[in-house]
C-alpha positions in Angstrom: 3.9 27.5 -140.3 2.5 26.7 -136.9 4.4 25.4 -134.0 2.5 23.3 -131.4 3.8 22.9 -127.9 2.4 20.3 -125.6 2.7 20.4 -121.8 1.1 18.8 -118.8 2.5 15.3 -119.0 4.2 13.5 -116.1 4.1 10.6 -113.7 0.7 9.9 -112.0 -0.6 7.0 -110.0 -3.4 4.8 -111.4 -6.8 6.5 -110.9 -5.2 9.9 -111.0 -5.8 12.8 -113.4 -3.7 14.9 -115.7 -4.6 17.8 -118.1 -2.6 18.1 -121.2 -2.3 21.4 -123.1 -1.3 22.1 -126.7 -0.6 25.8 -127.5 -0.3 27.0 -131.0 2.3 29.6 -131.8 -0.2 31.9 -133.6 -3.9 32.4 -134.1 -5.4 29.7 -136.3 -8.0 31.1 -138.6 -9.0 27.8 -140.2 -9.2 24.6 -138.3 -10.2 21.4 -140.1 -9.5 19.1 -137.2 -7.5 18.9 -134.0 -6.6 15.8 -132.1 -4.6 14.1 -129.4 -2.7 11.0 -130.5 -0.7 8.7 -128.4 2.1 6.2 -128.9 3.1 3.6 -126.4 6.4 1.8 -126.6 6.5 -0.7 -129.4 3.1 0.3 -130.6 1.7 2.4 -133.4 0.5 5.9 -132.9 -3.2 6.0 -132.3 -6.0 8.6 -132.0 -7.1 9.2 -128.4 -9.5 12.1 -129.0 -10.3 14.5 -131.7 -12.5 17.6 -132.4 -13.7 19.0 -135.7 -14.0 22.6 -136.7 -17.7 22.3 -135.9 -17.0 21.1 -132.4 -17.9 17.4 -132.9 -15.8 15.2 -130.7 -14.7 11.6 -131.1 -12.8 9.3 -128.7 -11.1 6.0 -128.8 -13.2 3.3 -127.2 -10.4 2.8 -124.6 -10.7 6.4 -123.3 -14.4 7.1 -123.6 -15.9 8.3 -120.4 -12.4 9.1 -118.9 -10.9 11.6 -121.3 -12.4 14.9 -122.5 -11.0 17.0 -125.3 -11.7 20.7 -125.5 -10.5 23.8 -127.3 -10.1 27.4 -126.3 -10.0 29.4 -129.5 -9.2 32.6 -127.8 -6.0 31.1 -126.4 -5.2 29.0 -129.4 -5.0 26.0 -127.1 -6.2 22.5 -127.2 -6.7 20.5 -124.0 -7.1 16.9 -123.0 -8.5 16.2 -119.5 -7.6 12.7 -118.5 -9.3 11.1 -115.5 -9.2 7.6 -114.0 -5.9 7.0 -115.6 -4.7 3.4 -116.1 -1.2 2.0 -116.7 -2.2 1.2 -120.3 -2.6 5.0 -120.8 1.2 5.3 -120.5 2.4 6.8 -123.8 3.8 9.9 -125.5 0.9 12.1 -126.3 1.0 14.2 -129.4 -1.2 17.1 -130.5 -2.1 17.4 -134.2 -3.6 20.4 -136.0 -5.0 20.0 -139.5 -5.9 23.2 -141.3 -7.0 21.2 -144.3 -7.0 17.5 -145.3 -3.6 18.0 -146.7 -2.0 20.4 -144.2 -1.2 19.1 -140.8 1.1 20.0 -137.9 2.4 18.0 -135.0 3.7 18.9 -131.6 6.9 17.3 -130.1 4.9 15.2 -127.7 4.6 15.0 -123.9 5.2 11.8 -121.9 2.5 10.4 -119.6 3.4 7.6 -117.3 0.8 5.9 -115.1 2.4 3.8 -112.5 2.3 3.2 -108.8 
């Protein structure tokens, strides 16, 4: 089992930045995929950004050019740098780790609120 703990959320003004972190409870020897998902009130959870085991990254169209996903294997940590934040980025952000297509783990989520 792997526990994922997200941090870094909070309240930020439009145009501001936040960096989210997702720390795994132990070393991960096999990563199939890792991603940041978000869920706004009344909406379905959606992918914001993901990274494959080979380092390929993909982003939702709504965050391209503003968000950057990265991974520090030595620290077992996934990051999401979010710049130029907009009110529509307000959501609970969840970290997901997949060690295979069938095995996946989720964090508890961290709230991001973009408001003036």
